[in-house]
C-alpha positions in Angstrom: -1.9 -5.9 11.8 1.1 -6.5 9.4 0.6 -6.3 5.7 4.3 -7.1 3.5 3.7 -5.9 -0.1 5.5 -7.9 -3.1 5.2 -6.6 -6.8 7.0 -5.7 -9.8 8.7 -2.4 -10.3 6.1 0.2 -10.8 3.1 -2.1 -9.9 1.9 0.5 -7.1 3.7 -0.7 -4.1 4.5 2.8 -2.9 0.9 4.1 -3.9 -0.4 1.3 -1.7 1.8 1.9 1.3 1.1 5.7 1.0 -2.5 4.7 1.2 -2.1 2.7 4.5 -0.1 5.4 5.8 -3.4 7.7 5.8 -4.9 4.8 8.0 -2.5 5.1 10.6 0.1 2.5 9.3 3.8 2.7 9.5 5.7 1.8 6.6 8.9 0.1 6.3 10.9 -0.9 3.0 13.1 -3.5 3.0 14.8 -1.5 0.0 15.8 1.1 2.7 18.2 -1.3 4.5 19.8 -1.4 1.1 20.0 2.1 0.4 21.4 2.7 4.1 24.2 0.1 3.1 24.7 1.4 -0.2 25.2 4.9 1.2 27.4 3.5 3.9 29.7 1.9 1.3 30.0 5.3 -0.7 28.1 3.8 -4.0 25.8 5.8 -5.6 21.7 4.9 -5.4 21.4 3.4 -9.1 19.4 0.3 -9.5 22.5 -2.1 -10.3 24.5 -0.8 -7.3 21.4 -1.5 -4.9 21.0 -5.2 -6.4 24.8 -5.5 -6.2 24.6 -4.1 -2.4 21.3 -6.0 -1.5 23.0 -9.5 -2.9 26.4 -8.5 -0.9 24.2 -8.1 2.1 22.4 -11.6 1.3 25.5 -13.5 0.8 27.1 -12.4 4.0 24.0 -12.6 6.2 21.5 -15.0 4.9 18.6 -14.3 2.1 16.3 -13.2 4.8 18.7 -10.4 6.3 16.5 -7.4 5.1 13.2 -8.9 6.6 14.9 -9.7 9.7 16.4 -6.3 10.2 13.4 -4.4 9.0 11.2 -6.5 11.3 13.3 -5.7 14.2 12.8 -2.2 13.6 9.4 -2.4 13.2 8.4 -4.9 16.2 7.3 -1.7 18.3 4.6 -0.8 16.3 0.7 -2.2 15.9 0.1 -1.6 12.3 2.7 -1.8 9.7 3.3 -2.0 6.2 6.3 -3.9 5.0 7.3 -2.6 1.4 9.6 -3.9 -1.2 9.7 -7.8 -0.3 11.7 -9.4 -3.2 13.2 -12.8 -2.0 11.4 -16.0 -0.7 13.3 -16.3 2.4 12.0 -12.8 3.3 8.4 -13.7 2.5 8.8 -17.1 4.7 10.5 -15.1 7.5 7.8 -12.3 7.5 4.7 -14.8 7.1 6.2 -16.7 10.4 5.8 -13.6 12.2 2.2 -13.1 11.2 2.6 -10.7 8.2 0.0 -10.9 5.5 1.1 -11.2 2.3 -0.2 -8.9 -0.8 1.4 -9.3 -4.5 0.8 -6.5 -6.8 1.6 -6.7 -10.6 0.5 -4.5 -13.7 1.6 -4.6 -17.5 5.1 -3.9 -18.2 4.4 -0.8 -20.4 2.0 0.5 -17.8 4.6 0.0 -15.1 7.3 1.8 -17.1 5.1 4.6 -17.6 4.4 4.9 -14.0 8.2 4.9 -13.3 8.9 7.7 -15.3 6.3 9.6 -13.4 7.5 9.2 -10.2 11.3 10.3 -11.5 13.2 8.5 -8.6 17.0 8.3 -8.9 16.7 4.7 -10.1 14.0 5.2 -12.9 15.9 7.3 -15.3 16.1 4.2 -17.7 15.1 3.3 -21.2 12.4 0.8 -21.8 14.9 -2.0 -22.7 16.7 -1.5 -19.7 13.4 -1.6 -17.8 12.7 -4.6 -19.4 15.8 -6.5 -18.6 15.8 -5.3 -15.1 12.2 -6.9 -14.6 13.4 -10.1 -16.2 16.3 -10.3 -13.7 14.2 -9.3 -10.6 11.2 -11.4 -11.4 13.1 -14.5 -12.6 15.9 -14.9 -9.9 18.3 -13.9 -12.6 19.6 -11.5 -9.6 19.9 -14.3 -6.9 18.5 -11.7 -4.2 15.5 -11.4 -6.0 13.0 -13.8 -7.2 9.7 -11.4 -7.4 7.5 -14.1 -9.6 8.4 -16.8 -6.6 7.3 -14.5 -3.9 4.3 -13.5 -6.0 3.4 -17.3 -5.7 3.6 -17.2 -2.0 1.2 -14.5 -1.3 -2.0 -14.8 0.0 -3.4 -12.8 -2.7 -2.3 -10.9 -5.8 -3.9 -7.9 -7.5 -3.2 -6.8 -11.1 -3.2 -2.9 -10.7 -3.9 -1.9 -14.3 -6.7 0.4 -13.8 -7.8 3.0 -11.0 -5.9 3.0 -7.9 -9.1 3.1 -5.9 -10.2 -0.6 -7.4 -7.2 -2.1 -6.2 -7.2 -0.4 -3.0 -10.8 -1.7 -2.4 -9.7 -5.4 -3.4 -6.7 -5.5 -0.8 -9.3 -3.8 1.9 -11.6 -6.7 1.3 -9.0 -9.3 1.1 -7.1 -8.3 4.6 -10.6 -7.3 6.2 
């Protein structure tokens, strides 16, 4: 089974991925391709650099480049979660290869709280910066990211605004 996760920053994609790891799935993040390229270019892994690097990759190799590269890596596995899908071309590529797309969202204030709890390198920002990033990534202002359009291409979209167990149960039922 192949599952693709689309969602806004802090909506719970990593938590859902971690859950599926415990069920024997292998997780591949499209963002890992971007991080690897940014590192190769000597760029720090702050969000703006990652967006820039992802946009450059997509401009050079096509909007589905991250999906193609990560799918090639995942092809030998039976049960895979593809995390951090952010462009409609990625969704179309993955769906054409049998990936079931699941969307996650949550209110912006809750997502901001969550990113501060996880404290990754890209999360040390104030709320206004988070809001601006969110707007850019959702709307397509960043040409490489069109999260709202991707959510519209999902089989199911879940609000992760309560207990994690509740949304996990809903996802399990949806993909069963």
